[in-house]
C-alpha positions as CSV (number, residue, x, y, z in Angstrom):
1,M,8.0,-6.2,8.4
2,T,9.9,-4.3,5.7
3,L,8.5,-3.2,2.4
4,R,11.2,-5.3,0.7
5,E,9.7,-8.4,2.5
6,I,6.2,-7.4,1.5
7,A,7.3,-7.0,-2.2
8,E,8.8,-10.5,-2.1
9,I,5.7,-12.1,-0.4
10,L,3.3,-10.4,-3.0
11,E,5.7,-11.0,-5.9
12,A,5.2,-7.3,-6.5
13,D,6.8,-4.9,-8.9
14,V,8.1,-1.6,-7.3
15,V,6.7,1.2,-9.5
16,A,7.8,4.1,-7.3
17,G,10.1,4.4,-4.3
18,S,12.5,1.6,-4.9
19,D,15.1,3.3,-2.7
20,D,12.7,3.1,0.3
21,L,12.2,-0.7,0.5
22,D,13.8,-0.9,4.0
23,V,11.0,1.1,5.6
24,T,9.2,-0.7,8.4
25,I,5.5,-1.4,8.0
26,K,3.6,-2.0,11.2
27,N,0.2,-3.2,9.8
28,A,-2.0,-3.2,6.7
29,C,-5.4,-2.2,5.7
30,S,-7.4,-3.1,2.5
31,A,-10.0,-0.7,1.1
32,D,-11.2,0.9,-2.1
33,M,-13.3,3.5,-0.2
34,M,-10.8,6.3,0.8
35,S,-13.2,7.5,3.5
36,A,-12.8,4.1,5.2
37,V,-9.0,4.4,4.9
38,L,-9.2,7.8,6.7
39,Y,-11.3,6.3,9.5
40,Y,-9.6,2.9,10.0
41,H,-6.0,3.6,9.3
42,T,-3.2,3.5,11.8
43,P,0.2,5.2,11.3
44,D,3.1,3.5,9.5
45,S,0.7,1.1,7.7
46,L,0.4,-0.3,4.2
47,L,-2.7,0.3,2.0
48,I,-3.8,-2.5,-0.3
49,T,-6.3,-1.2,-2.9
50,G,-7.6,-1.5,-6.4
51,L,-7.8,2.2,-7.0
52,T,-4.9,3.8,-8.9
53,Q,-5.9,7.4,-9.1
54,P,-3.9,10.3,-7.6
55,H,-6.4,10.8,-4.8
56,V,-5.2,7.5,-3.3
57,I,-1.8,9.1,-2.8
58,R,-3.3,12.2,-1.2
59,T,-5.3,10.1,1.1
60,A,-2.2,8.1,2.1
61,E,-0.4,11.2,2.8
62,I,-3.1,12.6,5.1
63,A,-3.4,9.2,6.9
64,G,0.3,8.7,7.4
65,I,0.3,5.5,5.3
66,K,3.9,4.5,4.4
67,S,3.2,2.6,1.2
68,I,0.5,1.5,-1.3
69,V,0.0,-1.9,-3.0
70,F,-2.2,-1.9,-6.1
71,V,-3.8,-5.3,-6.8
72,L,-4.9,-7.3,-9.8
73,D,-1.9,-6.0,-11.9
74,K,-3.5,-2.6,-12.1
75,K,-0.9,0.0,-13.1
76,P,-1.1,3.6,-11.9
77,G,-0.9,6.5,-14.4
78,A,2.1,8.8,-14.8
79,D,0.3,11.4,-12.7
80,T,-0.2,9.0,-9.8
81,I,3.4,7.8,-10.0
82,E,4.8,11.3,-10.0
83,L,2.7,12.4,-7.0
84,A,3.8,9.3,-5.1
85,R,7.5,10.2,-5.8
86,Q,6.9,13.8,-4.7
87,K,5.2,12.6,-1.5
88,K,7.8,9.8,-1.0
89,I,5.2,7.1,-0.8
90,P,6.4,3.8,-2.4
91,I,4.0,2.0,-4.8
92,L,4.0,-1.7,-5.4
93,C,1.8,-3.6,-7.9
94,T,0.9,-7.3,-7.5
95,R,-1.1,-9.7,-9.6
96,F,-3.0,-11.0,-6.6
97,C,-6.5,-9.8,-5.7
98,M,-7.0,-7.8,-2.6
99,Y,-8.3,-10.7,-0.6
100,T,-5.3,-12.9,-1.5
101,A,-2.7,-10.1,-1.0
102,S,-4.2,-9.4,2.4
103,G,-4.2,-13.0,3.4
104,K,-0.6,-13.6,2.3
105,L,0.6,-10.7,4.4
106,Y,-1.5,-11.7,7.4
107,E,-0.2,-15.3,7.2
108,A,3.3,-13.9,7.1
109,G,2.7,-12.0,10.4
110,L,1.6,-8.5,9.3
111,P,-1.4,-7.6,11.4
112,G,-4.4,-5.6,10.1
113,C,-5.2,-2.1,11.2
114,L,-7.1,-2.0,14.5
115,F,-10.6,-0.8,14.8
116,K,-11.0,2.6,16.5
């Protein structure tokens, strides 16, 4: 599934990386604990989270996550947006809660990250 399709499904605003919407996302994970993201992630995945601090971008970079969706209309600060641009990690923001956003993507055919 492309990031463009994900943005449409989640009715999301693209906050950073609007030129990278054709990237392919293989699966998604939802978490607010970045230690869980580091453990359960799979490459080329999407992270759905309610955290908007810069450490989320750093975690995504380490984990090989392709893009991040912030839920509940949470908007990242300028420092988070700038870091995401530097690391070329697109950011989307959706009004949906984490549960609903995850469910919409799963229903559309995007699988979750597999357990290790």
